[in-house]
N, CA, C and O of each residue as an XYZ file, in Angstrom:
860
protein
N       6.254     10.136     10.484
C       7.622      9.823     10.900
C       8.125      8.581     10.184
O       7.389      7.613      9.990
N       9.352      8.625      9.807
C       9.926      7.478      9.113
C      10.084      6.329     10.083
O      10.653      6.496     11.161
N       9.584      5.156      9.707
C       9.709      3.951     10.519
C      10.503      2.938      9.722
O       9.933      2.111      9.011
N      11.792      3.002      9.840
C      12.631      2.083      9.091
C      13.847      1.747      9.909
O      13.880      2.040     11.105
N      14.846      1.144      9.310
C      16.028      0.743     10.039
C      17.240      0.838      9.155
O      17.150      0.783      7.928
N      18.371      0.980      9.797
C      19.649      0.991      9.098
C      20.508     -0.070      9.737
O      20.718     -0.060     10.950
N      21.008     -0.983      8.931
C      21.846     -2.056      9.434
C      23.292     -1.742      9.095
O      23.628     -1.527      7.931
N      24.138     -1.714     10.095
C      25.564     -1.540      9.861
C      26.271     -2.713     10.509
O      26.213     -2.873     11.728
N      26.927     -3.525      9.725
C      27.544     -4.727     10.258
C      29.045     -4.588     10.382
O      29.704     -4.044      9.497
N      29.578     -5.079     11.479
C      31.010     -5.152     11.694
C      31.349     -6.625     11.673
O      31.075     -7.346     12.633
N      31.946     -7.075     10.580
C      32.062     -8.498     10.324
C      33.509     -8.938     10.280
O      34.338     -8.334      9.599
N      33.805    -10.003     11.017
C      35.156    -10.546     11.010
C      35.428    -11.242      9.693
O      36.530    -11.155      9.152
N      34.424    -11.934      9.178
C      34.580    -12.607      7.881
C      33.212    -12.834      7.281
O      32.327    -13.391      7.930
N      33.034    -12.407      6.050
C      31.755    -12.634      5.364
C      32.013    -12.708      3.875
O      32.535    -11.761      3.287
N      31.655    -13.826      3.258
C      31.892    -13.995      1.825
C      30.667    -14.604      1.191
O      30.637    -15.805      0.925
N      29.647    -13.786      0.944
C      28.444    -14.259      0.285
C      28.708    -14.338     -1.211
O      29.104    -13.346     -1.824
N      28.496    -15.494     -1.797
C      28.665    -15.664     -3.228
C      27.383    -16.236     -3.800
O      27.010    -17.365     -3.480
N      26.703    -15.472     -4.643
C      25.505    -15.967     -5.305
C      25.975    -16.675     -6.570
O      26.506    -16.031     -7.475
N      25.789    -17.977     -6.645
C      26.320    -18.764     -7.749
C      25.522    -18.567     -9.021
O      24.453    -17.957     -9.020
N      26.068    -19.099    -10.111
C      25.415    -18.962    -11.411
C      24.018    -19.561    -11.409
O      23.172    -19.174    -12.216
N      23.775    -20.493    -10.515
C      22.451    -21.116    -10.443
C      21.382    -20.108    -10.066
O      20.214    -20.275    -10.418
N      21.777    -19.060     -9.349
C      20.825    -18.047     -8.925
C      20.854    -16.819     -9.813
O      20.062    -15.897     -9.616
N      21.763    -16.789    -10.800
C      21.864    -15.637    -11.671
C      21.572    -16.041    -13.109
O      22.458    -16.584    -13.770
N      20.382    -15.802    -13.615
C      20.060    -16.179    -14.990
C      20.943    -15.444    -15.971
O      21.114    -14.228    -15.887
N      21.499    -16.192    -16.900
C      22.413    -15.592    -17.870
C      21.633    -14.880    -18.960
O      20.489    -15.224    -19.258
N      22.269    -13.891    -19.542
C      21.663    -13.171    -20.663
C      22.706    -13.007    -21.744
O      23.804    -12.514    -21.485
N      22.372    -13.414    -22.947
C      23.326    -13.331    -24.051
C      23.612    -11.895    -24.436
O      24.586    -11.624    -25.138
N      22.765    -10.956    -23.983
C      22.948     -9.563    -24.358
C      23.726     -8.774    -23.322
O      23.936     -7.572    -23.487
N      24.165     -9.451    -22.230
C      24.882     -8.756    -21.176
C      26.242     -8.278    -21.659
O      26.913     -8.947    -22.444
N      26.634     -7.101    -21.170
C      27.982     -6.595    -21.385
C      28.316     -5.699    -20.213
O      27.415     -5.241    -19.511
N      29.596     -5.439    -19.988
C      29.969     -4.578    -18.875
C      29.298     -3.230    -18.973
O      28.848     -2.678    -17.969
N      29.227     -2.690    -20.191
C      28.632     -1.374    -20.368
C      27.149     -1.388    -20.069
O      26.638     -0.489    -19.402
N      26.446     -2.414    -20.564
C      24.998     -2.450    -20.367
C      24.650     -2.669    -18.905
O      23.651     -2.137    -18.422
N      25.459     -3.444    -18.194
C      25.173     -3.678    -16.784
C      25.373     -2.423    -15.956
O      24.727     -2.248    -14.923
N      26.262     -1.550    -16.403
C      26.525     -0.345    -15.634
C      25.606      0.807    -16.026
O      25.561      1.830    -15.343
N      24.890      0.642    -17.101
C      24.077      1.748    -17.608
C      22.930      2.079    -16.675
O      22.326      1.184    -16.083
N      22.626      3.366    -16.541
C      21.483      3.803    -15.766
C      20.245      3.720    -16.639
O      20.326      3.531    -17.853
N      19.083      3.869    -15.983
C      17.846      3.971    -16.741
C      17.776      5.410    -17.214
O      17.415      6.296    -16.439
N      18.110      5.659    -18.458
C      18.195      7.027    -18.945
C      16.896      7.455    -19.596
O      16.156      6.638    -20.145
N      16.634      8.740    -19.527
C      15.412      9.296    -20.087
C      15.773     10.489    -20.954
O      16.649     11.277    -20.597
N      15.093     10.628    -22.107
C      15.393     11.704    -23.025
C      14.645     12.980    -22.673
O      14.975     14.050    -23.184
N      13.632     12.882    -21.795
C      12.868     14.065    -21.421
C      13.769     15.050    -20.697
O      14.319     14.711    -19.649
N      13.938     16.253    -21.217
C      14.857     17.207    -20.591
C      14.241     17.899    -19.382
O      13.026     18.080    -19.301
N      15.099     18.279    -18.452
C      14.699     19.134    -17.344
C      15.410     20.451    -17.603
O      16.587     20.595    -17.270
N      14.705     21.419    -18.197
C      15.368     22.613    -18.689
C      16.216     22.202    -19.872
O      15.694     21.729    -20.882
N      17.535     22.381    -19.752
C      18.432     21.975    -20.832
C      19.223     20.721    -20.465
O      20.156     20.330    -21.167
N      18.833     20.098    -19.353
C      19.585     18.941    -18.860
C      18.725     17.681    -18.912
O      17.511     17.736    -18.719
N      19.374     16.542    -19.177
C      18.671     15.271    -19.123
C      18.760     14.737    -17.707
O      19.519     15.259    -16.890
N      17.995     13.707    -17.411
C      18.032     13.121    -16.073
C      18.099     11.612    -16.177
O      17.775     11.038    -17.217
N      18.514     10.979    -15.117
C      18.663      9.532    -15.096
C      18.284      9.004    -13.721
O      18.383      9.714    -12.720
N      17.854      7.762    -13.684
C      17.479      7.131    -12.416
C      17.957      5.696    -12.404
O      18.117      5.075    -13.454
N      18.183      5.174    -11.219
C      18.621      3.791    -11.063
C      17.895      3.172     -9.876
O      17.753      3.799     -8.826
N      17.433      1.918    -10.054
C      16.729      1.209     -8.997
C      17.602      0.076     -8.477
O      17.954     -0.834     -9.227
N      17.949      0.128     -7.205
C      18.739     -0.919     -6.565
C      17.924     -1.577     -5.464
O      16.759     -1.238     -5.260
N      18.532     -2.514     -4.758
C      17.817     -3.295     -3.755
C      17.282     -2.434     -2.624
O      16.123     -2.577     -2.236
N      18.107     -1.544     -2.091
C      17.692     -0.757     -0.932
C      17.647      0.747     -1.199
O      17.526      1.532     -0.258
N      17.740      1.154     -2.439
C      17.616      2.582     -2.727
C      17.282      2.804     -4.194
O      17.520      1.944     -5.042
N      16.722      3.981     -4.476
C      16.521      4.429     -5.841
C      17.232      5.769     -5.943
O      17.089      6.619     -5.065
N      18.001      5.962     -7.018
C      18.769      7.191     -7.155
C      18.273      8.014     -8.334
O      17.661      7.497     -9.268
N      18.555      9.303     -8.261
C      18.165     10.259     -9.304
C      19.331     11.201     -9.546
O      19.968     11.657     -8.596
N      19.617     11.498    -10.816
C      20.668     12.460    -11.129
C      20.217     13.372    -12.249
O      19.527     12.958    -13.180
N      20.624     14.617    -12.133
C      20.274     15.632    -13.125
C      21.406     16.647    -13.148
O      21.582     17.403    -12.192
N      22.168     16.669    -14.220
C      23.313     17.559    -14.256
C      24.318     17.169    -13.193
O      24.757     16.020    -13.144
N      24.687     18.113    -12.343
C      25.642     17.821    -11.277
C      24.957     17.540     -9.950
O      25.610     17.507     -8.906
N      23.636     17.336     -9.983
C      22.868     17.044     -8.768
C      22.476     15.574     -8.743
O      22.005     15.030     -9.741
N      22.672     14.944     -7.606
C      22.239     13.551     -7.458
C      21.719     13.341     -6.046
O      22.136     14.024     -5.111
N      20.808     12.395     -5.902
C      20.224     12.088     -4.605
C      19.735     10.652     -4.618
O      19.621     10.033     -5.676
N      19.448     10.128     -3.435
C      18.909      8.771     -3.350
C      17.871      8.691     -2.253
O      17.951      9.398     -1.248
N      16.897      7.825     -2.455
C      15.839      7.562     -1.481
C      15.968      6.117     -1.031
O      16.132      5.218     -1.856
N      15.896      5.889      0.273
C      16.066      4.538      0.790
C      14.804      3.708      0.601
O      13.696      4.240      0.539
N      14.992      2.404      0.512
C      13.892      1.470      0.285
C      13.921      0.377      1.340
O      14.984     -0.149      1.670
N      12.768      0.041      1.863
C      12.612     -1.089      2.778
C      12.033     -2.255      1.978
O      10.842     -2.240      1.669
N      12.833     -3.262      1.633
C      12.304     -4.417      0.905
C      11.363     -5.225      1.796
O      11.664     -5.482      2.961
N      10.236     -5.617      1.239
C       9.236     -6.384      1.969
C       9.129     -7.792      1.399
O       9.436     -8.021      0.230
N       8.690     -8.734      2.231
C       8.504    -10.105      1.773
C       7.231    -10.215      0.953
O       7.220    -10.845     -0.104
N       6.169     -9.610      1.431
C       4.894     -9.605      0.714
C       4.447     -8.165      0.514
O       4.723     -7.304      1.350
N       3.772     -7.908     -0.568
C       3.300     -6.560     -0.821
C       4.395     -5.667     -1.366
O       5.531     -6.110     -1.536
N       4.062     -4.398     -1.645
C       5.031     -3.489     -2.262
C       6.159     -3.093     -1.313
O       5.966     -2.994     -0.101
N       7.338     -2.870     -1.889
C       8.462     -2.362     -1.113
C       8.219     -0.882     -0.820
O       7.542     -0.192     -1.582
N       8.781     -0.404      0.292
C       8.531      0.967      0.724
C       9.675      1.898      0.325
O      10.834      1.659      0.663
N       9.329      2.957     -0.397
C      10.294      4.001     -0.720
C      10.036      5.153      0.251
O       8.921      5.670      0.320
N      11.063      5.554      1.001
C      10.908      6.622      1.978
C      11.288      7.960      1.353
O      12.418      8.165      0.911
N      10.310      8.865      1.330
C      10.478     10.173      0.707
C      10.514     11.248      1.798
O       9.523     11.437      2.504
N      11.638     11.951      1.945
C      11.700     13.035      2.927
C      10.600     14.064      2.676
O      10.337     14.429      1.530
N       9.959     14.530      3.748
C       8.913     15.533      3.586
C       9.518     16.848      3.098
O      10.739     16.992      3.021
N       8.660     17.792      2.775
C       9.119     19.049      2.185
C      10.156     19.770      3.036
O      11.187     20.171      2.497
N       9.937     19.959      4.354
C      10.946     20.662      5.158
C      12.319     19.988      5.117
O      13.336     20.668      4.981
N      12.356     18.646      5.235
C      13.635     17.941      5.211
C      14.286     18.015      3.837
O      15.504     18.151      3.722
N      13.465     17.925      2.801
C      13.985     17.988      1.429
C      14.627     19.344      1.167
O      15.753     19.415      0.675
N      13.912     20.420      1.493
C      14.415     21.765      1.223
C      15.562     22.142      2.147
O      16.408     22.960      1.788
N      15.593     21.552      3.330
C      16.706     21.805      4.250
C      18.014     21.282      3.670
O      19.057     21.927      3.780
N      17.946     20.096      3.045
C      19.149     19.504      2.453
C      19.518     20.176      1.139
O      20.693     20.281      0.789
N      18.506     20.627      0.420
C      18.735     21.259     -0.886
C      18.011     22.606     -0.920
O      16.971     22.735     -1.566
N      18.562     23.615     -0.222
C      17.874     24.910     -0.093
C      17.630     25.648     -1.399
O      16.770     26.527     -1.456
N      18.371     25.309     -2.450
C      18.173     25.999     -3.731
C      16.980     25.432     -4.502
O      16.562     25.997     -5.513
N      16.436     24.311     -4.019
C      15.309     23.688     -4.687
C      14.002     24.301     -4.206
O      13.984     25.080     -3.253
N      12.917     23.947     -4.868
C      11.587     24.420     -4.501
C      10.660     23.213     -4.346
O      11.021     22.088     -4.690
N       9.476     23.466     -3.829
C       8.478     22.407     -3.713
C       8.147     21.856     -5.100
O       7.921     20.658     -5.269
N       8.123     22.746     -6.081
C       7.781     22.328     -7.436
C       8.849     21.406     -8.024
O       8.524     20.426     -8.695
N      10.127     21.720     -7.771
C      11.194     20.869     -8.302
C      11.204     19.520     -7.598
O      11.492     18.496     -8.219
N      10.893     19.512     -6.309
C      10.783     18.245     -5.567
C       9.686     17.389     -6.176
O       9.876     16.194     -6.404
N       8.544     18.000     -6.438
C       7.418     17.278     -7.023
C       7.778     16.730     -8.396
O       7.361     15.630     -8.757
N       8.558     17.501     -9.168
C       8.960     17.067    -10.501
C       9.888     15.856    -10.425
O       9.753     14.918    -11.210
N      10.828     15.876     -9.483
C      11.740     14.744     -9.313
C      10.959     13.481     -8.953
O      11.189     12.420     -9.533
N      10.042     13.595     -8.005
C       9.253     12.441     -7.589
C       8.369     11.943     -8.731
O       8.186     10.738     -8.903
N       7.825     12.874     -9.506
C       6.982     12.492    -10.636
C       7.795     11.703    -11.658
O       7.317     10.713    -12.212
N       9.013     12.144    -11.901
C       9.863     11.446    -12.856
C      10.217     10.048    -12.353
O      10.157      9.077    -13.108
N      10.581      9.950    -11.093
C      10.937      8.641    -10.536
C       9.755      7.678    -10.601
O       9.922      6.498    -10.911
N       8.574      8.183    -10.310
C       7.394      7.334    -10.321
C       6.944      6.983    -11.733
O       6.237      5.997    -11.939
N       7.353      7.791    -12.699
C       6.927      7.554    -14.081
C       7.683      6.411    -14.747
O       7.236      5.883    -15.765
N       8.827      6.026    -14.182
C       9.616      4.945    -14.771
C       8.891      3.619    -14.538
O       8.363      3.373    -13.453
N       8.871      2.778    -15.554
C       8.190      1.476    -15.456
C       9.103      0.473    -14.736
O       9.580     -0.490    -15.336
N       9.332      0.714    -13.461
C      10.179     -0.174    -12.683
C       9.606     -1.586    -12.629
O       8.390     -1.765    -12.579
N      10.465     -2.564    -12.640
C      10.044     -3.961    -12.494
C       9.935     -4.275    -11.006
O      10.588     -5.178    -10.483
N       9.088     -3.498    -10.352
C       9.006     -3.604     -8.886
C       7.712     -2.976     -8.396
O       7.265     -1.957     -8.922
N       7.126     -3.585     -7.398
C       5.939     -3.029     -6.767
C       6.400     -2.112     -5.635
O       7.129     -2.534     -4.737
N       5.966     -0.851     -5.692
C       6.448      0.142     -4.742
C       5.299      0.946     -4.146
O       4.268      1.164     -4.783
N       5.506      1.378     -2.906
C       4.630      2.359     -2.293
C       5.542      3.480     -1.800
O       6.555      3.220     -1.151
N       5.183      4.722     -2.104
C       6.025      5.871     -1.782
C       5.495      6.513     -0.506
O       4.364      7.000     -0.482
N       6.295      6.521      0.550
C       5.846      6.994      1.859
C       6.639      8.228      2.298
O       7.866      8.191      2.395
N       5.925      9.306      2.557
C       6.577     10.510      3.050
C       6.986     10.292      4.499
O       6.261      9.670      5.274
N       8.160     10.814      4.855
C       8.661     10.588      6.210
C       9.414     11.814      6.723
O       9.833     12.681      5.957
N       9.569     11.854      8.031
C      10.377     12.879      8.689
C      11.804     12.354      8.738
O      12.288     11.940      9.791
N      12.474     12.377      7.589
C      13.802     11.797      7.458
C      14.643     12.672      6.542
O      14.094     13.392      5.708
N      15.962     12.624      6.679
C      16.825     13.487      5.866
C      16.918     13.031      4.420
O      16.773     11.848      4.113
N      17.163     13.990      3.541
C      17.403     13.692      2.135
C      18.878     13.384      1.943
O      19.739     14.125      2.417
N      19.170     12.291      1.249
C      20.549     11.901      0.990
C      20.998     12.469     -0.357
O      20.586     11.993     -1.415
N      21.839     13.482     -0.297
C      22.362     14.089     -1.509
C      23.678     13.439     -1.911
O      24.380     12.881     -1.066
N      24.017     13.507     -3.194
C      25.255     12.926     -3.683
C      25.070     11.474     -4.082
O      23.984     10.911     -3.938
N      26.135     10.876     -4.582
C      26.105      9.480     -4.991
C      25.859      8.581     -3.785
O      26.396      8.821     -2.703
N      25.055      7.559     -3.974
C      24.771      6.634     -2.886
C      26.031      5.866     -2.498
O      26.757      5.372     -3.361
N      26.282      5.771     -1.201
C      27.443      5.040     -0.694
C      26.991      3.723     -0.081
O      26.178      3.711      0.844
N      27.507      2.634     -0.588
C      27.169      1.320     -0.040
C      27.888      1.141      1.289
O      29.094      1.370      1.387
N      27.149      0.735      2.301
C      27.720      0.576      3.640
C      28.551     -0.692      3.702
O      28.079     -1.771      3.345
N      29.775     -0.562      4.152
C      30.681     -1.691      4.269
C      30.102     -2.721      5.236
O      29.661     -2.374      6.332
N      30.106     -3.982      4.826
C      29.600     -5.047      5.679
C      28.148     -5.406      5.441
O      27.616     -6.284      6.121
N      27.482     -4.744      4.482
C      26.110     -5.096      4.152
C      26.098     -6.049      2.962
O      27.118     -6.239      2.300
N      24.952     -6.639      2.699
C      24.820     -7.562      1.575
C      25.273     -6.921      0.272
O      25.951     -7.559     -0.534
N      24.902     -5.660      0.061
C      25.226     -4.991     -1.193
C      26.727     -4.763     -1.386
O      27.179     -4.512     -2.504
N      27.498     -4.850     -0.300
C      28.945     -4.645     -0.410
C      29.694     -5.940     -0.710
O      30.900     -5.910     -0.953
N      28.999     -7.075     -0.697
C      29.639     -8.361     -0.958
C      29.678     -8.647     -2.460
O      28.936     -8.030     -3.224
N      30.534     -9.574     -2.890
C      30.562     -9.940     -4.313
C      29.204    -10.415     -4.815
O      28.797    -10.070     -5.925
N      28.495    -11.211     -3.998
C      27.181    -11.689     -4.407
C      26.182    -10.560     -4.553
O      25.421    -10.518     -5.520
N      26.181     -9.635     -3.585
C      25.270     -8.501     -3.646
C      25.567     -7.603     -4.828
O      24.649     -7.121     -5.491
N      26.857     -7.371     -5.098
C      27.245     -6.547     -6.240
C      26.832     -7.199     -7.555
O      26.414     -6.515     -8.490
N      26.953     -8.533     -7.623
C      26.551     -9.242     -8.833
C      25.056     -9.088     -9.082
O      24.623     -8.909    -10.221
N      24.270     -9.158     -8.012
C      22.827     -8.988     -8.151
C      22.487     -7.562     -8.583
O      21.629     -7.366     -9.444
N      23.149     -6.572     -7.995
C      22.880     -5.181     -8.365
C      23.187     -4.957     -9.843
O      22.458     -4.241    -10.530
N      24.259     -5.567    -10.328
C      24.660     -5.379    -11.723
C      23.643     -5.958    -12.702
O      23.615     -5.574    -13.872
N      22.814     -6.875    -12.227
C      21.809     -7.462    -13.122
C      20.654     -6.517    -13.404
O      19.856     -6.772    -14.306
N      20.551     -5.416    -12.637
C      19.477     -4.438    -12.836
C      18.109     -5.133    -12.875
O      17.298     -4.911    -13.774
N      17.890     -5.972    -11.873
C      16.701     -6.825    -11.875
C      15.390     -6.063    -11.737
O      14.343     -6.550    -12.162
N      15.440     -4.867    -11.145
C      14.202     -4.128    -10.909
C      13.986     -3.000    -11.918
O      13.100     -2.164    -11.738
N      14.788     -2.978    -12.969
C      14.685     -1.902    -13.937
C      13.946     -2.351    -15.193
O      13.827     -3.550    -15.445
N      13.449     -1.398    -15.985
C      12.750     -1.754    -17.222
C      13.615     -2.640    -18.105
O      14.821     -2.417    -18.220
N      13.008     -3.639    -18.725
C      13.758     -4.542    -19.585
C      14.328     -5.746    -18.871
O      14.982     -6.581    -19.496
N      14.094     -5.855    -17.564
C      14.584     -7.010    -16.814
C      14.007     -8.292    -17.391
O      12.843     -8.333    -17.790
N      14.827     -9.344    -17.434
C      14.377    -10.629    -17.961
C      13.527    -11.388    -16.944
O      12.895    -12.388    -17.283
N      13.511    -10.919    -15.716
C      12.763    -11.600    -14.659
C      11.525    -10.811    -14.269
O      11.426     -9.611    -14.527
N      10.586    -11.501    -13.647
C       9.433    -10.821    -13.082
C       9.840    -10.213    -11.745
O      10.897    -10.534    -11.201
N       9.003     -9.344    -11.230
C       9.249     -8.760     -9.903
C       9.410     -9.861     -8.856
O      10.302     -9.794     -8.010
N       8.556    -10.860     -8.915
C       8.595    -11.948     -7.939
C       9.894    -12.741     -8.050
O      10.488    -13.099     -7.033
N      10.334    -13.015     -9.265
C      11.571    -13.767     -9.465
C      12.783    -12.970     -8.989
O      13.701    -13.526     -8.386
N      12.781    -11.669     -9.261
C      13.887    -10.818     -8.816
C      13.957    -10.775     -7.299
O      15.038    -10.838     -6.714
N      12.790    -10.666     -6.667
C      12.743    -10.650     -5.202
C      13.262    -11.967     -4.642
O      13.978    -11.977     -3.640
N      12.910    -13.068     -5.276
C      13.339    -14.375     -4.792
C      14.859    -14.480     -4.775
O      15.434    -15.032     -3.837
N      15.513    -13.951     -5.810
C      16.972    -13.975     -5.854
C      17.572    -13.171     -4.710
O      18.526    -13.608     -4.067
N      17.011    -12.001     -4.461
C      17.523    -11.170     -3.376
C      17.238    -11.790     -2.015
O      18.057    -11.684     -1.102
N      16.085    -12.436     -1.872
C      15.779    -13.117     -0.607
C      16.803    -14.213     -0.332
O      17.270    -14.367      0.797
N      17.146    -14.969     -1.365
C      18.139    -16.023     -1.210
C      19.509    -15.423     -0.873
O      20.243    -15.957     -0.042
N      19.837    -14.319     -1.523
C      21.089    -13.648     -1.215
C      21.129    -13.159      0.219
O      22.162    -13.261      0.881
N      19.999    -12.621      0.712
C      19.922    -12.135      2.089
C      20.096    -13.282      3.078
O      20.780    -13.138      4.091
N      19.478    -14.412      2.780
C      19.606    -15.575      3.678
C      21.045    -16.080      3.698
O      21.592    -16.351      4.767
N      21.667    -16.210      2.509
C      23.048    -16.664      2.430
C      23.982    -15.707      3.158
O      24.918    -16.134      3.835
N      23.722    -14.407      3.014
C      24.519    -13.387      3.685
C      24.488    -13.589      5.199
O      25.529    -13.576      5.855
N      23.277    -13.777      5.752
C      23.139    -13.963      7.189
C      23.750    -15.286      7.650
O      24.358    -15.354      8.719
N      23.589    -16.333      6.844
C      24.127    -17.645      7.204
C      25.651    -17.654      7.247
O      26.245    -18.356      8.066
N      26.291    -16.871      6.363
C      27.741    -16.916      6.236
C      28.469    -15.824      7.018
O      29.699    -15.790      7.047
N      27.712    -14.942      7.644
C      28.326    -13.861      8.409
C      29.016    -14.406      9.658
O      28.531    -15.343     10.291
N      30.146    -13.809      9.999
C      30.872    -14.182     11.210
C      31.293    -12.921     11.956
O      31.643    -11.914     11.341
N      31.255    -12.985     13.284
C      31.719    -11.864     14.085
C      30.589    -11.062     14.694
O      29.455    -11.530     14.794
N      30.918     -9.834     15.104
C      29.940     -8.954     15.739
C      29.143     -8.204     14.689
O      29.704     -7.621     13.761
N      27.834     -8.225     14.846
C      26.946     -7.516     13.928
C      26.185     -6.462     14.723
O      25.380     -6.788     15.595
N      26.447     -5.209     14.416
C      25.769     -4.107     15.096
C      24.603     -3.644     14.241
O      24.776     -3.328     13.064
N      23.420     -3.605     14.831
C      22.200     -3.241     14.104
C      21.652     -1.948     14.686
O      21.279     -1.899     15.858
N      21.601     -0.899     13.866
C      21.026      0.371     14.267
C      19.623      0.437     13.681
O      19.444      0.288     12.473
N      18.638      0.657     14.525
C      17.277      0.663     13.999
C      16.341      1.466     14.878
O      16.581      1.633     16.074
N      15.272      1.961     14.275
C      14.225      2.656     15.009
C      13.059      1.719     15.283
O      12.359      1.850     16.287
N      12.863      0.767     14.370
C      11.769     -0.197     14.527
C      11.938     -1.305     13.502
O      12.323     -1.056     12.360
N      11.645     -2.534     13.921
C      11.661     -3.639     12.971
C      10.322     -3.631     12.236
O       9.266     -3.756     12.857
N      10.368     -3.486     10.937
C       9.154     -3.393     10.137
C       8.554     -4.779      9.927
O       9.224     -5.691      9.444
N       7.296     -4.924     10.293
C       6.596     -6.187     10.136
C       6.569     -6.618      8.673
O       6.221     -5.832      7.792
N       6.939     -7.869      8.424
C       6.935     -8.478      7.095
C       8.041     -7.936      6.191
O       8.014     -8.158      4.980
N       9.006     -7.233      6.764
C      10.146     -6.790      5.961
C      11.101     -7.953      5.753
O      11.062     -8.935      6.494
N      11.959     -7.841      4.745
C      12.960     -8.869      4.498
C      13.874     -9.013      5.715
O      14.296    -10.118      6.057
N      14.170     -7.899      6.358
C      15.008     -7.956      7.550
C      14.353     -8.780      8.652
O      14.998     -9.638      9.256
N      13.060     -8.518      8.917
C      12.373     -9.223      9.999
C      12.174    -10.706      9.685
O      12.390    -11.559     10.545
N      11.763    -11.008      8.460
C      11.365    -12.373      8.114
C      12.551    -13.262      7.735
O      12.550    -14.454      8.043
N      13.549    -12.701      7.077
C      14.645    -13.520      6.541
C      15.976    -13.291      7.247
O      16.589    -14.236      7.743
N      16.422    -12.039      7.293
C      17.776    -11.760      7.777
C      17.929    -11.935      9.278
O      18.849    -12.617      9.729
N      17.043    -11.331     10.056
C      17.195    -11.384     11.511
C      17.099    -12.807     12.064
O      17.947    -13.183     12.872
N      16.095    -13.630     11.666
C      16.038    -15.005     12.162
C      17.295    -15.804     11.811
O      17.792    -16.577     12.629
N      17.807    -15.612     10.588
C      19.010    -16.343     10.176
C      20.215    -15.905     10.991
O      21.048    -16.735     11.356
N      20.321    -14.614     11.282
C      21.428    -14.117     12.097
C      21.356    -14.677     13.514
O      22.380    -15.020     14.106
N      20.137    -14.768     14.057
C      19.965    -15.295     15.417
C      20.334    -16.766     15.503
O      20.808    -17.233     16.539
N      20.116    -17.499     14.412
C      20.438    -18.924     14.399
C      21.916    -19.184     14.115
O      22.417    -20.282     14.358
N      22.600    -18.182     13.607
C      24.002    -18.343     13.220
C      24.887    -18.360     14.478
O      24.971    -17.350     15.176
N      25.544    -19.485     14.776
C      26.369    -19.574     15.987
C      27.647    -18.732     15.917
O      28.312    -18.520     16.932
N      27.980    -18.264     14.738
C      29.203    -17.497     14.569
C      28.985    -15.976     14.668
O      29.899    -15.190     14.422
N      27.759    -15.584     15.032
C      27.405    -14.167     15.072
C      27.049    -13.723     16.472
O      26.384    -14.447     17.214
N      27.493    -12.530     16.834
C      27.087    -11.869     18.067
C      26.320    -10.611     17.679
O      26.881     -9.717     17.046
N      25.044    -10.531     18.049
C      24.203     -9.394     17.684
C      24.286     -8.293     18.734
O      24.216     -8.552     19.936
N      24.434     -7.074     18.262
C      24.432     -5.906     19.135
C      23.401     -4.918     18.599
O      23.551     -4.411     17.488
N      22.358     -4.641     19.379
C      21.300     -3.747     18.944
C      21.520     -2.369     19.537
O      21.808     -2.230     20.726
N      21.381     -1.345     18.692
C      21.504      0.043     19.156
C      20.379      0.886     18.623
O      20.315      2.082     18.908
């Protein structure tokens, strides 16, 4: 069974800004390169495929098909990628087979991500289509978007896995410190040693401008 959480925040005011001090500059950066996916030339039939690694999800696209797997960032040890089990996967994508599912996972795992990961099968739904950033989360803020654009966890990153994590940890703390208003948290379980448990939740509890609502 999947043991993770989904945070949905309803915020009166939140403006997390990760300053240049936390974002190492690169002379090779350009708008196009920052938006580029991790592309692969290996064809799937007659189609190419692409993958992207973000803070809380990894996405896969092939032709007109796209999907994403959620990630639980951890403070220590590998981050957890939640993989829907076969019944849930095929339920969401009935035209697929066990073999095609295995091929997608093999491709995702074959990428030299700048990240330590453990892939965990779960009783959870498969998210088809382009990943939608939840309004009111760190990733929806200017600071979170700036960090995502750096592609810190993808091949060719100028930072180590540890350095990339440190930037996101700081962003998570700043996000919680600057949040104002009611914050609704939907969760099944708080994961021990997760970024949420160790960094975000304590900071939210200390923030006098926040009212926490657990569901």
